[in-house]
Every structure is written in C-alpha cells, then in structure tokens.
Backbone as CSV, one residue per row, in Angstrom:
resi,resn,N_x,N_y,N_z,CA_x,CA_y,CA_z,C_x,C_y,C_z
1,MET,0.823,-1.214,0.000,0.000,0.000,0.000,0.859,1.267,0.000
2,ILE,1.924,1.252,0.785,2.804,2.416,0.861,3.388,2.722,-0.513
3,LYS,3.785,1.668,-1.222,4.341,1.845,-2.558,3.319,2.485,-3.488
4,ALA,2.059,2.095,-3.337,1.000,2.649,-4.178,0.805,4.135,-3.906
5,PHE,0.851,4.532,-2.624,0.705,5.943,-2.282,1.891,6.758,-2.787
6,VAL,3.075,6.174,-2.702,4.267,6.850,-3.215,4.134,7.048,-4.724
7,GLN,3.627,6.032,-5.400,3.416,6.127,-6.842,2.402,7.222,-7.167
8,ALA,1.299,7.264,-6.399,0.258,8.263,-6.632,0.749,9.670,-6.328
9,ALA,1.717,9.798,-5.430,2.261,11.119,-5.078,3.105,11.697,-6.204
10,ARG,3.559,10.850,-7.141,4.347,11.270,-8.304,5.529,12.139,-7.880
11,LEU,6.461,11.489,-7.249,7.608,12.194,-6.687,8.384,12.987,-7.734
12,ARG,8.298,12.556,-8.984,9.055,13.253,-10.027,8.571,14.684,-10.250
13,THR,7.350,14.999,-9.778,6.832,16.352,-9.948,7.197,17.271,-8.786
14,LEU,7.643,16.734,-7.685,7.874,17.536,-6.479,8.967,18.593,-6.638
15,PRO,10.002,18.376,-7.477,10.977,19.458,-7.658,10.365,20.767,-8.157
16,LEU,9.176,20.713,-8.767,8.507,21.946,-9.183,8.159,22.809,-7.970
17,ALA,7.599,22.156,-6.947,7.271,22.880,-5.722,8.538,23.412,-5.060
18,ILE,9.582,22.602,-5.068,10.857,23.018,-4.481,11.425,24.210,-5.236
19,ALA,11.325,24.176,-6.577,11.842,25.270,-7.401,11.121,26.579,-7.095
20,SER,9.793,26.529,-6.966,9.009,27.738,-6.728,9.363,28.388,-5.392
21,ILE,9.389,27.577,-4.325,9.680,28.125,-2.998,11.132,28.573,-2.904
22,SER,12.030,27.815,-3.494,13.442,28.195,-3.477,13.650,29.527,-4.182
23,ALA,12.969,29.715,-5.315,13.094,30.973,-6.055,12.634,32.145,-5.196
24,GLY,11.489,32.003,-4.532,10.989,33.072,-3.678,11.937,33.394,-2.537
25,SER,12.513,32.367,-1.929,13.436,32.570,-0.807,14.742,33.205,-1.256
26,VAL,15.254,32.765,-2.398,16.503,33.334,-2.927,16.308,34.807,-3.277
27,LEU,15.172,35.129,-3.866,14.892,36.521,-4.219,14.784,37.387,-2.973
28,ALA,14.141,36.858,-1.928,14.046,37.596,-0.667,15.433,37.837,-0.079
29,SER,16.275,36.833,-0.126,17.634,36.958,0.395,18.437,37.978,-0.404
30,PHE,18.242,37.997,-1.712,18.982,38.915,-2.591,18.579,40.373,-2.349
31,PHE,17.288,40.618,-2.221,16.808,41.990,-2.099,16.738,42.484,-0.648
32,TYR,16.551,41.526,0.291,16.298,41.990,1.653,16.860,41.027,2.692
33,GLU,16.058,40.041,3.093,16.526,39.110,4.114,15.856,37.749,3.933
34,HIS,16.374,36.762,4.665,15.930,35.382,4.494,15.844,34.692,5.843
35,ASP,14.785,33.884,6.021,14.593,33.123,7.253,14.457,31.648,6.885
36,TRP,15.379,30.829,7.382,15.381,29.407,7.009,14.126,28.679,7.473
37,TRP,13.575,29.083,8.623,12.371,28.418,9.111,11.175,28.702,8.197
38,ILE,11.080,29.919,7.714,10.014,30.255,6.777,10.170,29.443,5.493
39,THR,11.410,29.340,5.022,11.661,28.544,3.821,11.270,27.083,4.039
40,ALA,11.647,26.530,5.184,11.363,25.120,5.473,9.859,24.855,5.521
41,LEU,9.115,25.724,6.212,7.667,25.535,6.306,6.979,25.798,4.975
42,ALA,7.476,26.767,4.215,6.912,27.027,2.890,7.142,25.837,1.966
43,LEU,8.335,25.242,2.045,8.633,24.043,1.250,7.719,22.887,1.636
44,THR,7.540,22.688,2.926,6.669,21.616,3.403,5.248,21.807,2.897
45,THR,4.742,23.025,2.999,3.380,23.319,2.557,3.232,23.112,1.055
46,ALA,4.202,23.595,0.286,4.137,23.474,-1.170,4.212,22.021,-1.624
47,ILE,5.073,21.242,-0.986,5.202,19.825,-1.344,3.910,19.075,-1.023
48,LEU,3.325,19.383,0.143,2.058,18.744,0.504,0.950,19.131,-0.473
49,LEU,0.938,20.381,-0.908,-0.042,20.820,-1.907,0.146,20.072,-3.223
50,GLN,1.401,19.874,-3.616,1.684,19.146,-4.854,1.218,17.697,-4.752
51,ILE,1.488,17.072,-3.619,1.039,15.685,-3.414,-0.487,15.621,-3.407
52,LEU,-1.113,16.593,-2.742,-2.582,16.644,-2.715,-3.135,16.751,-4.125
53,SER,-2.544,17.606,-4.932,-2.986,17.763,-6.319,-2.830,16.468,-7.102
54,ASN,-1.718,15.767,-6.884,-1.485,14.510,-7.592,-2.462,13.418,-7.161
55,PHE,-2.753,13.358,-5.858,-3.765,12.410,-5.374,-5.124,12.717,-5.996
56,ALA,-5.484,14.008,-6.000,-6.783,14.420,-6.540,-6.870,14.135,-8.028
57,ASN,-5.755,14.299,-8.734,-5.724,14.015,-10.162,-5.940,12.536,-10.440
58,ASP,-5.304,11.706,-9.641,-5.471,10.255,-9.755,-6.930,9.880,-9.511
59,TYR,-7.508,10.468,-8.468,-8.891,10.169,-8.088,-9.882,10.703,-9.116
60,GLY,-9.698,11.964,-9.513,-10.643,12.588,-10.431,-10.663,11.938,-11.798
61,ASP,-9.496,11.663,-12.351,-9.444,11.037,-13.679,-10.017,9.624,-13.661
62,PHE,-9.828,8.920,-12.546,-10.397,7.574,-12.433,-11.921,7.634,-12.373
63,LYS,-12.458,8.531,-11.558,-13.903,8.639,-11.396,-14.596,9.033,-12.698
64,LYS,-13.919,9.811,-13.519,-14.531,10.268,-14.759,-14.238,9.329,-15.928
65,GLY,-13.497,8.257,-15.670,-13.225,7.276,-16.711,-12.104,7.646,-17.651
66,THR,-11.407,8.754,-17.360,-10.291,9.161,-18.211,-9.146,8.158,-18.117
67,ASP,-8.920,7.637,-16.903,-7.913,6.592,-16.698,-8.597,5.234,-16.657
68,ASP,-8.107,4.304,-17.459,-8.641,2.941,-17.422,-7.553,1.993,-16.941
69,LYS,-7.830,0.707,-17.025,-6.901,-0.286,-16.478,-5.561,-0.333,-17.207
70,THR,-5.495,0.300,-18.384,-4.211,0.328,-19.097,-3.228,1.295,-18.443
71,ARG,-3.739,2.206,-17.578,-2.875,3.170,-16.902,-2.279,2.535,-15.647
72,THR,-1.261,1.742,-15.867,-0.621,1.047,-14.749,0.152,1.999,-13.843
73,ASP,0.337,3.256,-14.320,1.059,4.238,-13.507,0.124,5.001,-12.578
74,ARG,-1.160,4.701,-12.608,-2.137,5.359,-11.742,-2.632,4.377,-10.687
75,ALA,-2.702,4.849,-9.447,-3.004,3.964,-8.316,-4.412,3.391,-8.377
76,LEU,-5.411,4.220,-8.686,-6.789,3.730,-8.720,-7.063,2.914,-9.975
77,ALA,-6.637,3.413,-11.115,-6.898,2.706,-12.366,-6.252,1.329,-12.389
78,SER,-5.087,1.211,-11.785,-4.378,-0.066,-11.771,-4.882,-0.996,-10.676
79,GLY,-5.706,-0.471,-9.770,-6.231,-1.281,-8.678,-5.322,-1.356,-7.465
80,SER,-4.247,-0.561,-7.456,-3.315,-0.586,-6.325,-3.936,-0.014,-5.063
81,LEU,-4.864,0.957,-5.242,-5.573,1.554,-4.121,-7.066,1.571,-4.409
82,SER,-7.856,1.564,-3.346,-9.310,1.653,-3.509,-9.740,3.119,-3.452
83,GLU,-10.976,3.379,-3.857,-11.496,4.747,-3.798,-11.526,5.266,-2.358
84,VAL,-11.900,4.411,-1.435,-11.958,4.814,-0.028,-10.571,5.212,0.467
85,GLN,-9.577,4.418,0.130,-8.211,4.719,0.554,-7.744,6.063,-0.008
86,MET,-8.078,6.327,-1.276,-7.647,7.582,-1.882,-8.408,8.771,-1.300
87,ARG,-9.696,8.592,-1.031,-10.455,9.679,-0.404,-9.892,10.001,0.982
88,ASN,-9.560,8.962,1.735,-8.953,9.174,3.055,-7.607,9.896,2.932
89,ALA,-6.854,9.518,1.906,-5.560,10.172,1.678,-5.750,11.647,1.340
90,LEU,-6.785,11.953,0.587,-7.078,13.347,0.248,-7.423,14.152,1.505
91,ILE,-8.213,13.557,2.377,-8.603,14.243,3.615,-7.388,14.492,4.504
92,VAL,-6.584,13.439,4.708,-5.405,13.554,5.578,-4.411,14.566,5.006
93,THR,-4.161,14.504,3.702,-3.198,15.422,3.086,-3.700,16.853,3.133
94,SER,-5.007,17.047,2.983,-5.582,18.395,3.091,-5.373,18.957,4.485
95,ILE,-5.588,18.136,5.502,-5.406,18.577,6.892,-3.940,18.913,7.153
96,LEU,-3.044,18.061,6.685,-1.610,18.306,6.876,-1.174,19.587,6.162
97,THR,-1.691,19.797,4.964,-1.354,21.001,4.203,-1.831,22.255,4.927
98,LEU,-3.063,22.198,5.409,-3.622,23.345,6.128,-2.843,23.625,7.412
99,THR,-2.486,22.570,8.127,-1.717,22.725,9.369,-0.351,23.345,9.096
100,SER,0.309,22.849,8.078,1.616,23.387,7.716,1.498,24.849,7.293
101,GLY,0.467,25.149,6.511,0.272,26.515,6.041,-0.003,27.483,7.181
102,VAL,-0.844,27.087,8.121,-1.145,27.943,9.272,0.111,28.157,10.119
103,SER,0.906,27.110,10.292,2.162,27.235,11.035,3.097,28.233,10.353
104,LEU,3.144,28.165,9.023,3.968,29.100,8.250,3.506,30.540,8.472
105,LEU,2.199,30.761,8.396,1.667,32.115,8.567,1.913,32.635,9.978
106,TRP,1.755,31.757,10.966,1.969,32.189,12.351,3.431,32.574,12.577
107,LEU,4.350,31.806,11.999,5.774,32.106,12.138,6.129,33.416,11.441
108,ALA,5.580,33.607,10.234,5.960,34.782,9.441,5.256,36.052,9.899
109,LEU,3.976,35.935,10.268,3.176,37.128,10.557,2.982,37.378,12.040
110,ASP,3.098,36.336,12.863,3.151,36.458,14.322,1.838,36.871,14.992
111,SER,0.815,37.208,14.231,-0.462,37.584,14.832,-1.582,37.422,13.810
112,ILE,-2.786,37.238,14.306,-3.931,37.041,13.414,-4.546,38.400,13.098
113,GLU,-4.060,39.011,12.040,-4.592,40.280,11.564,-4.995,40.117,10.104
114,ILE,-5.222,41.226,9.416,-5.747,41.165,8.058,-4.823,40.395,7.116
115,GLN,-3.492,40.571,7.266,-2.554,39.851,6.411,-2.681,38.347,6.622
116,PHE,-2.769,37.945,7.879,-2.895,36.525,8.207,-4.154,35.956,7.563
117,LEU,-5.270,36.662,7.700,-6.543,36.176,7.172,-6.521,36.106,5.641
118,LEU,-5.888,37.087,5.008,-5.806,37.071,3.554,-4.961,35.899,3.054
119,PHE,-3.834,35.666,3.726,-2.981,34.540,3.329,-3.660,33.210,3.653
120,PHE,-4.397,33.170,4.752,-5.138,31.947,5.093,-6.169,31.653,4.008
121,LEU,-6.873,32.688,3.554,-7.856,32.517,2.479,-7.168,32.044,1.203
122,LEU,-5.998,32.603,0.911,-5.243,32.182,-0.267,-4.844,30.716,-0.151
123,GLY,-4.482,30.295,1.064,-4.130,28.891,1.287,-5.314,27.964,1.071
124,VAL,-6.483,28.363,1.561,-7.690,27.550,1.366,-8.023,27.455,-0.120
125,ILE,-7.882,28.571,-0.831,-8.124,28.572,-2.279,-7.141,27.643,-2.983
126,SER,-5.893,27.649,-2.528,-4.878,26.776,-3.141,-5.217,25.306,-2.936
127,ILE,-5.679,24.958,-1.742,-6.079,23.577,-1.469,-7.272,23.189,-2.336
128,ALA,-8.254,24.089,-2.423,-9.432,23.822,-3.246,-9.038,23.669,-4.715
129,ALA,-8.103,24.514,-5.177,-7.659,24.442,-6.571,-6.938,23.136,-6.858
130,ALA,-6.150,22.670,-5.884,-5.437,21.401,-6.055,-6.411,20.242,-6.224
131,ILE,-7.512,20.297,-5.477,-8.493,19.215,-5.534,-9.387,19.335,-6.763
132,LYS,-9.789,20.569,-7.073,-10.767,20.787,-8.138,-10.181,20.707,-9.535
133,TYR,-8.885,20.464,-9.653,-8.286,20.362,-10.992,-8.970,19.274,-11.806
134,THR,-9.113,18.092,-11.219,-9.822,17.025,-11.940,-10.918,16.379,-11.111
135,ALA,-10.983,16.659,-9.807,-11.969,16.004,-8.945,-13.202,16.892,-8.751
136,GLY,-14.311,16.259,-8.394,-15.546,16.996,-8.128,-16.299,17.351,-9.397
137,LYS,-17.355,18.137,-9.230,-18.162,18.564,-10.382,-17.470,19.727,-11.098
138,ASN,-17.559,19.715,-12.415,-16.992,20.779,-13.248,-15.527,21.085,-12.944
139,PRO,-14.656,20.086,-12.974,-13.230,20.337,-12.723,-12.635,21.229,-13.809
140,TYR,-11.865,22.234,-13.390,-11.362,23.195,-14.372,-10.277,22.595,-15.274
141,GLY,-9.658,21.499,-14.837,-8.664,20.839,-15.675,-9.260,20.201,-16.911
142,TYR,-10.598,20.056,-16.938,-11.298,19.486,-18.086,-11.798,20.566,-19.040
143,SER,-11.460,21.837,-18.769,-11.969,22.919,-19.614,-10.887,23.949,-19.935
144,THR,-9.678,23.485,-20.205,-8.527,24.276,-20.686,-7.975,25.294,-19.684
145,LEU,-8.427,25.256,-18.424,-7.963,26.249,-17.456,-6.782,25.770,-16.613
146,GLY,-6.362,24.530,-16.813,-5.274,23.987,-16.011,-3.980,24.761,-16.178
147,ASP,-3.669,25.176,-17.405,-2.419,25.897,-17.665,-2.375,27.209,-16.894
148,LEU,-3.484,27.943,-16.916,-3.543,29.217,-16.200,-3.381,29.003,-14.696
149,ALA,-4.022,27.961,-14.166,-3.936,27.675,-12.734,-2.509,27.344,-12.332
150,VAL,-1.813,26.541,-13.122,-0.425,26.187,-12.811,0.455,27.431,-12.833
151,PHE,0.268,28.288,-13.842,1.058,29.523,-13.925,0.850,30.389,-12.687
152,ILE,-0.401,30.517,-12.271,-0.708,31.375,-11.128,-0.162,30.801,-9.830
153,PHE,-0.438,29.498,-9.573,-0.106,28.942,-8.259,1.363,28.556,-8.128
154,PHE,1.976,28.018,-9.200,3.391,27.648,-9.110,4.303,28.845,-9.346
155,GLY,3.792,29.861,-10.054,4.598,31.034,-10.334,4.313,32.184,-9.397
156,LEU,3.226,32.903,-9.655,2.943,34.128,-8.918,2.691,33.886,-7.441
157,VAL,1.814,32.943,-7.116,1.469,32.718,-5.707,2.649,32.156,-4.922
158,ALA,3.257,31.086,-5.430,4.336,30.417,-4.687,5.571,31.302,-4.548
159,VAL,6.027,31.880,-5.650,7.271,32.654,-5.613,7.068,33.990,-4.897
160,LEU,6.068,34.755,-5.329,5.851,36.064,-4.724,5.324,35.950,-3.296
161,GLY,4.496,34.924,-3.052,4.001,34.714,-1.693,5.120,34.391,-0.731
162,THR,6.045,33.544,-1.158,7.197,33.213,-0.319,8.061,34.446,-0.073
163,TYR,8.281,35.214,-1.134,9.060,36.453,-0.993,8.416,37.358,0.057
164,TYR,7.116,37.554,-0.055,6.437,38.476,0.863,6.504,37.993,2.307
165,LEU,6.349,36.695,2.531,6.393,36.177,3.896,7.769,36.365,4.531
166,HIS,8.798,36.508,3.707,10.132,36.798,4.235,10.284,38.273,4.599
167,VAL,9.814,39.166,3.739,10.125,40.593,3.908,8.957,41.410,4.447
168,LEU,7.724,40.893,4.286,6.509,41.524,4.812,6.275,42.941,4.287
169,LYS,6.628,43.169,3.029,6.309,44.463,2.419,6.397,44.353,0.891
170,PHE,5.639,45.240,0.255,5.685,45.334,-1.195,6.737,46.381,-1.559
171,ASP,7.939,45.909,-1.831,9.033,46.815,-2.118,9.500,46.652,-3.563
172,TYR,10.590,47.317,-3.896,11.148,47.228,-5.247,11.443,45.779,-5.622
173,GLY,11.995,45.044,-4.650,12.332,43.651,-4.912,11.111,42.814,-5.247
174,PHE,9.995,43.083,-4.583,8.767,42.336,-4.861,8.343,42.521,-6.311
175,TYR,8.346,43.764,-6.762,7.889,44.029,-8.130,8.880,43.515,-9.169
176,GLN,10.156,43.593,-8.879,11.149,43.016,-9.786,11.042,41.490,-9.827
177,SER,10.615,40.901,-8.709,10.508,39.439,-8.625,9.361,38.892,-9.481
178,ILE,8.507,39.765,-9.970,7.425,39.310,-10.852,7.993,38.645,-12.103
179,TRP,9.156,39.129,-12.558,9.758,38.536,-13.762,10.184,37.083,-13.537
180,PRO,11.018,36.784,-12.533,11.372,35.374,-12.306,10.180,34.541,-11.846
181,ALA,9.241,35.130,-11.100,8.055,34.386,-10.681,7.248,33.950,-11.897
182,SER,7.099,34.841,-12.859,6.388,34.499,-14.095,7.138,33.429,-14.879
183,ALA,8.470,33.536,-14.879,9.281,32.542,-15.597,9.095,31.149,-15.002
184,VAL,9.147,31.057,-13.675,8.944,29.765,-13.011,7.541,29.240,-13.317
185,GLY,6.549,30.128,-13.300,5.189,29.723,-13.624,5.062,29.193,-15.043
186,LEU,5.735,29.837,-15.984,5.691,29.392,-17.382,6.361,28.031,-17.557
187,LEU,7.496,27.830,-16.881,8.184,26.545,-16.985,7.370,25.428,-16.338
188,ALA,6.690,25.747,-15.231,5.815,24.755,-14.599,4.633,24.427,-15.509
189,THR,4.114,25.434,-16.195,3.040,25.209,-17.151,3.501,24.286,-18.269
190,GLY,4.773,24.410,-18.628,5.332,23.532,-19.654,5.300,22.075,-19.248
191,VAL,5.474,21.799,-17.959,5.392,20.420,-17.471,3.987,19.867,-17.706
192,LEU,2.986,20.665,-17.337,1.596,20.242,-17.550,1.317,20.043,-19.030
193,ASN,1.847,20.926,-19.855,1.594,20.825,-21.296,2.175,19.548,-21.888
194,ILE,3.370,19.164,-21.444,3.959,17.906,-21.923,3.072,16.727,-21.527
195,ASN,2.619,16.746,-20.281,1.705,15.707,-19.803,0.455,15.641,-20.671
196,ASN,-0.081,16.803,-21.016,-1.316,16.852,-21.792,-1.099,16.491,-23.259
197,ILE,0.082,16.813,-23.810,0.411,16.375,-25.175,0.445,14.850,-25.227
198,ARG,1.065,14.266,-24.236,1.137,12.793,-24.154,-0.254,12.174,-24.148
199,ASP,-1.188,12.824,-23.458,-2.514,12.229,-23.233,-3.600,12.764,-24.165
200,ILE,-3.235,13.470,-25.228,-4.230,14.107,-26.097,-5.306,13.133,-26.555
201,ASP,-4.913,11.995,-27.074,-5.886,11.056,-27.649,-6.865,10.540,-26.601
202,GLY,-6.326,10.095,-25.463,-7.183,9.584,-24.403,-8.061,10.663,-23.802
203,ASP,-7.520,11.876,-23.652,-8.301,12.968,-23.078,-9.472,13.348,-23.973
204,LYS,-9.224,13.442,-25.275,-10.302,13.766,-26.206,-11.400,12.711,-26.164
205,LYS,-10.983,11.476,-26.099,-11.935,10.369,-26.073,-12.837,10.435,-24.856
206,ASN,-12.306,10.929,-23.736,-13.061,10.940,-22.481,-13.575,12.323,-22.096
207,GLY,-13.545,13.254,-23.036,-14.124,14.565,-22.784,-13.285,15.495,-21.941
208,LYS,-12.005,15.200,-21.784,-11.109,16.084,-21.037,-10.434,17.024,-22.032
209,ILE,-10.968,18.236,-22.135,-10.473,19.172,-23.138,-9.410,20.077,-22.523
210,THR,-8.187,19.592,-22.532,-7.061,20.407,-22.071,-6.686,21.391,-23.174
211,LEU,-5.832,22.340,-22.846,-5.391,23.287,-23.867,-4.647,22.563,-24.983
212,ALA,-3.864,21.558,-24.620,-3.147,20.777,-25.635,-4.118,20.055,-26.557
213,ALA,-5.181,19.493,-25.997,-6.187,18.815,-26.808,-6.897,19.796,-27.731
214,LYS,-7.099,21.003,-27.244,-7.743,22.044,-28.032,-6.844,22.497,-29.175
215,LEU,-5.567,22.648,-28.890,-4.629,23.119,-29.899,-4.273,22.053,-30.917
216,GLY,-4.211,20.796,-30.467,-3.689,19.736,-31.316,-2.198,19.569,-31.057
217,LYS,-1.671,18.415,-31.384,-0.303,18.073,-31.003,0.733,19.089,-31.509
218,ARG,0.725,19.399,-32.791,1.760,20.265,-33.353,1.711,21.678,-32.784
219,ARG,0.519,22.238,-32.691,0.415,23.589,-32.139,0.716,23.609,-30.645
220,ALA,0.394,22.515,-29.952,0.738,22.422,-28.531,2.258,22.372,-28.356
221,GLU,2.950,21.778,-29.304,4.419,21.752,-29.255,4.998,23.151,-29.492
222,ILE,4.386,23.915,-30.399,4.816,25.301,-30.609,4.545,26.129,-29.355
223,TYR,3.406,25.891,-28.751,3.059,26.543,-27.485,4.116,26.235,-26.419
224,GLN,4.585,25.002,-26.389,5.634,24.609,-25.444,6.906,25.418,-25.684
225,LEU,7.259,25.595,-26.940,8.452,26.368,-27.284,8.286,27.822,-26.858
226,ILE,7.104,28.371,-27.051,6.837,29.757,-26.651,6.944,29.914,-25.138
227,LEU,6.418,28.942,-24.389,6.526,28.979,-22.928,7.993,29.037,-22.504
228,ASN,8.805,28.171,-23.093,10.220,28.103,-22.725,10.969,29.388,-23.081
229,ILE,10.775,29.863,-24.316,11.496,31.054,-24.773,11.097,32.275,-23.945
230,THR,9.808,32.412,-23.669,9.337,33.555,-22.878,9.922,33.517,-21.471
231,ALA,9.913,32.340,-20.850,10.464,32.202,-19.496,11.948,32.567,-19.468
232,ILE,12.698,32.069,-20.426,14.139,32.363,-20.482,14.369,33.849,-20.723
233,GLY,13.537,34.447,-21.593,13.637,35.882,-21.850,13.378,36.709,-20.600
234,PHE,12.364,36.335,-19.830,12.071,37.031,-18.569,13.257,36.960,-17.610
235,LEU,13.870,35.776,-17.527,14.981,35.592,-16.592,16.215,36.382,-17.025
236,ILE,16.495,36.388,-18.318,17.642,37.151,-18.819,17.438,38.644,-18.535
237,TYR,16.211,39.123,-18.769,15.911,40.525,-18.490,16.120,40.834,-17.007
238,PHE,15.592,39.976,-16.147,15.716,40.193,-14.705,17.178,40.226,-14.268
239,ILE,17.961,39.268,-14.739,19.374,39.196,-14.346,20.138,40.426,-14.842
240,ARG,19.862,40.861,-16.048,20.561,42.026,-16.610,20.205,43.308,-15.854
241,VAL,18.955,43.434,-15.442,18.507,44.646,-14.748,18.947,44.657,-13.289
242,SER,18.943,43.479,-12.663,19.144,43.420,-11.209,20.563,43.085,-10.778
243,THR,21.412,42.613,-11.687,22.773,42.224,-11.318,23.772,42.757,-12.344
244,ALA,25.038,42.458,-12.113,26.088,42.871,-13.057,26.299,41.828,-14.144
245,HIS,25.531,40.741,-14.109,25.682,39.671,-15.097,24.916,40.001,-16.379
246,ASP,25.363,39.387,-17.484,24.728,39.679,-18.774,23.651,38.672,-19.172
247,GLY,23.440,37.648,-18.367,22.399,36.669,-18.671,22.854,35.531,-19.562
248,LEU,24.153,35.500,-19.893,24.659,34.467,-20.794,24.461,33.071,-20.210
249,LEU,24.688,32.922,-18.909,24.547,31.607,-18.280,23.094,31.124,-18.367
250,ILE,22.160,32.046,-18.209,20.746,31.693,-18.356,20.478,31.197,-19.780
251,ALA,21.041,31.884,-20.752,20.853,31.494,-22.150,21.439,30.106,-22.423
252,LEU,22.585,29.816,-21.813,23.217,28.513,-22.017,22.357,27.388,-21.437
253,VAL,21.817,27.612,-20.238,20.904,26.621,-19.668,19.657,26.513,-20.543
254,GLY,19.253,27.645,-21.124,18.098,27.638,-22.018,18.283,26.719,-23.219
255,LEU,19.530,26.524,-23.644,19.789,25.608,-24.762,19.378,24.175,-24.418
256,LEU,19.442,23.825,-23.142,19.006,22.495,-22.723,17.500,22.349,-22.909
257,PHE,16.762,23.432,-22.668,15.322,23.402,-22.913,15.034,23.234,-24.405
258,LEU,15.866,23.849,-25.239,15.694,23.699,-26.681,15.942,22.258,-27.107
259,ALA,16.998,21.659,-26.569,17.290,20.251,-26.874,16.147,19.360,-26.410
260,HIS,15.608,19.687,-25.226,14.466,18.934,-24.697,13.279,19.054,-25.635
261,TRP,13.019,20.262,-26.142,11.885,20.489,-27.039,12.045,19.719,-28.346
262,ILE,13.253,19.660,-28.851,13.506,18.900,-30.084,13.163,17.426,-29.861
263,GLY,13.517,16.905,-28.667,13.160,15.526,-28.342,11.658,15.333,-28.250
264,LEU,10.968,16.305,-27.680,9.504,16.248,-27.588,8.882,16.277,-28.968
265,ARG,9.400,17.120,-29.820,8.868,17.285,-31.178,8.985,15.991,-31.981
266,GLY,9.960,15.166,-31.645,10.195,13.955,-32.416,9.330,12.772,-32.021
267,LEU,8.464,12.936,-31.002,7.634,11.823,-30.542,6.219,11.909,-31.095
268,ASP,5.648,10.757,-31.393,4.221,10.725,-31.700,3.481,10.168,-30.487
269,ASN,2.152,10.079,-30.583,1.356,9.692,-29.421,1.091,8.191,-29.314
270,ALA,1.899,7.399,-29.980,1.747,5.951,-29.868,1.979,5.507,-28.431
271,ALA,1.259,4.475,-28.030,1.350,3.987,-26.648,2.777,3.606,-26.280
272,LYS,3.522,3.123,-27.262,4.895,2.695,-26.984,5.793,3.858,-26.550
273,ASN,5.377,5.088,-26.862,6.188,6.257,-26.528,5.864,6.860,-25.163
274,ARG,4.890,6.290,-24.448,4.531,6.832,-23.138,5.740,6.894,-22.191
275,PRO,6.586,5.853,-22.105,7.769,5.957,-21.230,8.709,7.094,-21.643
276,LYS,8.798,7.358,-22.943,9.654,8.458,-23.409,9.063,9.804,-23.008
277,TYR,7.746,9.929,-23.103,7.091,11.153,-22.645,7.319,11.346,-21.142
278,ASN,7.207,10.264,-20.395,7.421,10.353,-18.945,8.843,10.790,-18.622
279,ALA,9.793,10.280,-19.409,11.193,10.676,-19.207,11.381,12.162,-19.521
280,LEU,10.707,12.646,-20.578,10.788,14.063,-20.928,10.133,14.932,-19.859
281,LEU,9.052,14.435,-19.280,8.404,15.141,-18.171,9.380,15.340,-17.016
282,LYS,9.998,14.246,-16.615,10.953,14.300,-15.505,12.115,15.225,-15.828
283,PHE,12.592,15.163,-17.057,13.722,15.985,-17.474,13.357,17.467,-17.428
284,HIS,12.143,17.800,-17.868,11.720,19.203,-17.852,11.607,19.723,-16.412
285,VAL,11.090,18.896,-15.521,11.005,19.273,-14.109,12.404,19.563,-13.561
286,LEU,13.350,18.679,-13.863,14.720,18.860,-13.371,15.389,20.074,-14.006
287,LEU,15.074,20.347,-15.282,15.616,21.539,-15.926,15.079,22.809,-15.268
288,THR,13.821,22.780,-14.869,13.237,23.928,-14.176,13.961,24.177,-12.860
289,LEU,14.223,23.105,-12.122,14.973,23.230,-10.875,16.397,23.716,-11.150
290,LEU,17.009,23.216,-12.220,18.359,23.657,-12.595,18.372,25.156,-12.898
291,MET,17.316,25.641,-13.535,17.254,27.071,-13.850,17.198,27.898,-12.570
292,VAL,16.461,27.410,-11.566,16.401,28.111,-10.284,17.764,28.078,-9.600
293,VAL,18.455,26.948,-9.687,19.814,26.846,-9.123,20.742,27.849,-9.823
294,THR,20.571,27.986,-11.133,21.394,28.944,-11.899,21.122,30.369,-11.459
295,ILE,19.857,30.709,-11.249,19.508,32.043,-10.753,20.130,32.272,-9.380
296,THR,20.056,31.255,-8.541,20.639,31.351,-7.197,22.120,31.650,-7.281
297,PHE,22.819,30.949,-8.164,24.252,31.150,-8.351,24.556,32.596,-8.767
298,LEU,23.704,33.159,-9.602,23.942,34.515,-10.095,23.573,35.586,-9.075
299,LEU,22.718,35.238,-8.115,22.258,36.238,-7.152,23.035,36.235,-5.839
300,VAL,23.676,35.126,-5.518,24.385,35.063,-4.222,25.750,35.759,-4.318
C-alpha cells in the first residue's frame, strides 16, 4: 500500500514545488533578508499541496473514466488503491497542508490580523484548486484552465508569496521578482503541457479538453516552445537589470530546454512512446529546478 501511495504522489513532480519556494526565498535573500524556518515551512506546505494535487488528479481522472486499467502508472486505475483509501488520503493530506500553512503564517506574521486572514484565504483557495483540478463537479482541468492555474499557483502565488512572507512588504524587490516568478510559472506550465500532449488522444476520447487537446499536437508543441522562450527571456531581463551579469549563463541553460523540445517534437502519441514522454516530463522538471539553481548562483 505504501508503494502505491508513493506512486500516486508522483515524486518526479515535487521538484517543481521546491523550485518555486526556493526561487521566492533566494529573491528575498537577494533583495532583503531570508529566514530558514520560513523557507522550510513554505517548502513543506508546497510539497504537501503538490502531493494533494497529484492524489486528486489520480482520483478525479479515475472517477470520470479518463484513466482505465491500461494506466498502470495510476493507483486507482491499476487497482493498487481503492477509492476509499484515496479519499482518506485526500482528507489527511488536506489537513496536513492546512496545518503546515497555518504554522507558516503564524511564524511569518506572528499575529492574526488582516494579512494573516488574507494569506489563510489564499491557502484555502490553493487547497481547493489542487483538488478541483480534476476532482468533483466541473473540474477546471477538463476545460482548458489547467495551464492558467499552474502559472498562477506555481509562479505568482508560490514565488511572490514566499518572498512576501520573508520581507513583509511590497518593495522594489517584490515588483522586480514578478519577472522570475512568471518565468517559473511558465516553466511549470510547460510540465503540464507535456503531460497533456502525451494524453491528447485519451483525453479527447473521455471529454477532457485540455489546452493541448484544443490546440492539437503540433500547435501544442509550438506553445511549449513559446513557454520556454518567454520564461528564459524574462529571466535574462531580470538578471541584466538586477545584477552585473549579462544573462549568458541563463541562455546557455536555455539551450538544454531547446534540446528537450527537439526531443519532444520527435515523438508521436503511440502507446509505446509513453515511457519516453514520462522521461521528458521528468527531465523538464529537473531543468526547471536547474534554472532556479542557476539564478541562485547569479544572485548570491
């Protein structure tokens, strides 16, 4: 059972959460100050949110028939877990996420005032968004809104929210951080897009109209290239404006994204290529984390 839950948690996606929180903390340290405890609790909360989203995705796609018994990588579809077990996991993970989030707010804000309540509301919305992606009635992941949600929550909310909890003010650094926050959001959206390109045929068959399904495979691949180029452009601009560096290192890492895209472009949607798509998914996640490490190197 433990192995099944680990599989459903999709550990390969967790570096995305780590990248978002790390970016926010590094930016706070660069412009103002940094608190390791805030970073640790923010990381814990973000990772739990990511796991919650993955559990909900497994549950929602199974309930709607999008995943069938051929999806051996899904806990419910493969029969590794029962619906009751997954529902219980969703409840427990939601409670843990909320507890971690409240602890983070109490540490950062120290009192229950308007800021605390606003961030608490944002946390509740984040939990609801993680669940409602594919679970429940009218999931937004079935109506092309998943990309926008990933951009907002993995980019703007995670990065800028973490920055604010460190410095507790809207300063020059906060507004400049919108550029790298948007870049991280775009790269995270690229992960979802690769997943959706892989699943275009099955999603269309089961009424899951993702943006990739709407665009079609070739245009979704062009969209992927635009996401990558825009993100790299934002980061180069930020580094050039905020540091003495010229952004060349960012561009060099960006070449890895180009190589990754060429590999994606060369795949068709045959079932035999699913492991290759999964490998590209993992690689893109790691490249996103590498880009954050590169930014860290340039800012410290």
